[in-house]
C-alpha positions, 0 to 999 in steps of 0.5 A, spaced: 308 758 133 304 752 136 298 750 132 291 753 135 287 747 139 280 745 137 277 749 143 281 755 142 279 755 134 271 755 137 272 760 141 276 765 136 271 763 131 265 766 136 269 772 137 270 773 130 263 772 129 261 778 135 266 782 131 263 781 125 256 783 128 259 789 131 262 791 124 255 791 121 252 794 126 256 800 126 257 800 119 249 801 118 249 806 124 254 810 120 249 810 114 243 812 119 246 818 123 249 825 122 246 832 122 240 828 118 237 822 122 235 817 116 230 812 118 233 805 117 227 803 111 229 809 107 237 807 108 235 800 105 231 803 099 236 808 097 240 802 094 235 800 090 234 805 084 227 803 082 224 804 090 220 809 092 224 814 096 226 821 097 231 823 093 234 827 098 235 821 102 238 817 096 243 823 095 245 823 102 246 816 103 249 814 096 254 820 095 256 822 102 255 817 107 256 810 104 263 813 101 265 816 108 263 809 111 267 805 107 273 810 108 272 809 115 273 801 114 279 802 110 282 807 114 281 803 121 283 797 118 290 800 115 292 804 121 291 798 125 294 793 121 300 798 120 301 799 127 301 791 129 306 790 124 311 796 127 309 793 134 312 786 132 318 788 128 320 793 133 318 789 139 316 796 142 308 797 144 308 804 143 310 803 136 305 806 131 304 806 123 308 813 123 314 811 127 318 811 121 316 818 119 311 816 113 306 820 116 311 826 117 313 825 109 306 826 107 305 832 111 311 835 108 308 834 101 301 837 103 305 843 106 309 844 100 303 844 096 298 848 100 304 853 104 309 853 099 305 856 093 303 863 092 296 864 096 292 865 089 295 859 086 295 854 091 288 856 093 285 856 086 288 849 085 285 846 092 278 849 091 278 846 083 280 839 084 278 838 091 283 833 095 286 829 089 292 834 089 293 834 096 293 826 096 298 826 090 303 830 094 302 827 100 303 820 096 310 823 094 312 825 100 310 818 103 314 815 098 320 819 098 321 818 106 319 810 105 325 810 100 329 813 105 327 808 110 328 802 105 335 805 103 337 805 111 334 798 112 338 795 107 345 798 111 342 798 118 342 791 122 340 794 129 332 795 129 332 799 135 337 804 131 332 804 125 327 806 130 331 812 132 333 814 125 325 814 124 324 818 130 329 823 127 326 823 120 320 825 123 323 831 127 326 833 121 320 833 117 316 836 122 321 842 123 321 843 116 313 843 116 313 848 122 318 853 118 313 853 112 307 854 117 311 860 120 311 864 113 305 862 110 299 866 109 293 866 113 288 862 108 293 857 106 295 856 114 287 854 115 287 849 109 293 846 112 291 845 119 284 843 117 287 837 113 291 835 119 285 835 123 283 828 119 277 827 115 273 821 112 268 826 109 272 829 103 274 822 100 269 821 094 267 815 090 273 816 084 278 817 090 275 810 093 277 807 087 284 808 088 284 808 095 281 801 096 286 797 091 292 801 095 290 798 102 288 792 099 295 791 096 298 793 103 293 788 107 296 782 102 303 783 103 301 783 111 298 776 110 304 774 106 308 775 112 304 772 117 309 767 119 315 772 119 311 776 124 310 770 128 318 769 128 319 776 130 316 775 136 322 772 139 327 776 136 331 777 130 336 771 132 330 766 133 327 768 126 334 768 123 334 761 126 328 759 122 330 761 116 327 768 115 331 773 111 331 779 116 332 784 111 328 782 106 322 781 111 323 787 114 323 791 107 316 787 105 313 789 112 316 796 112 313 797 105 306 794 107 306 799 113 308 805 109 303 803 103 297 803 109 299 809 113 301 813 107 295 812 103 290 813 109 294 820 110 294 822 103 286 822 103 284 823 110 290 826 113 294 824 119 289 820 124 293 818 131 292 813 136 288 808 132 294 804 130 297 804 137 291 802 141 287 797 137 293 792 136 293 792 144 285 791 144 286 785 140 291 782 144 287 782 150 280 780 147 283 774 143 289 773 149 294 771 143 300 773 140 299 769 134 299 773 128 294 768 124 289 771 129 291 778 130 292 780 123 284 779 121 282 781 128 286 788 128 283 789 121 276 788 123 277 791 130 280 797 127 274 798 122 269 798 128 273 803 132 274 808 126 266 807 124 265 809 132 269 815 132 266 817 125 259 817 128 261 820 135 265 826 131 258 827 127 254 829 133 248 826 130 242 830 130 247 837 130 249 841 124 256 841 127 262 836 127 268 835 131 275 834 128 276 826 127 283 826 130 280 829 137 275 823 137 280 818 136 285 821 141 279 821 146 278 814 145 285 811 144 289 815 150 284 812 155 285 805 152 292 805 153 292 808 160 287 803 162 291 797 159 297 800 163 294 800 170 290 794 169 296 789 167 301 794 169 305 793 163 302 792 155 301 785 153 307 782 151 309 783 143 
């Protein structure tokens, strides 16, 4: 991958500056807007314990909206980066963070917990401890599927075969989840369906202390493999000619993508379309396929898109909220269709 020219560096720097401003703007908007619209001054004063402000506003901002906004940033960054990695490795513009069945594995873990236990036991644990048990079983499901994928990837050289196997894993797990839903009680089925709709508001401060380091580890692995991702753009034979260890790089990239997507699915539920749409938006906006630019770009852009989705889902000024998955679908699908119509094909990956 050729070095970035000086003029291109200036342009890219300005583009990142615009994205940074948008990120700050939408982050503040997510703190301001909701069922109760809080003035900017009150939001700022809420961060200072000695400041004179309404305790109600302080509680809303610090205990509810701030964790939710931080979760939105982490969610958008993780899903977008995971999608970029999958699209590059598979050289498939429709590949997303769930292509290897990681999200399906998390869903199976949650389904076994919520739908597999007796109604009184599962509902009692769920009510008492919030989302933590769901996160733990979702992590377990994601981890088991990741181990299966990593085991297969050490024995399968053809990346398209691995992609097909990932789809088969997803279909098999989805079938098991459907069976569990069919035989579950009404109360347990409702709890599971609510989880599948996706939510950022259920993540607490203590859970953020676990979620953030896990996402950070996945992001570090992605930055560590930027050169290998660039090499994969021209195929595995080209990457091999540059001295890239295909199997090792593939395993590390899959580990990063699984950690990113699996962690978000565990805490927030399966959230779709962000991982597919955002990498294409960044390729069009930056007009490059260089992952030295794309990796930080999808992290910031994904955060912005998820913050915007959260704001829309809250229906500011109203007491009701929309399912987050519905909002991300309404945002992601038109973007993909627009790019197909405008470019007649996706930007080359």
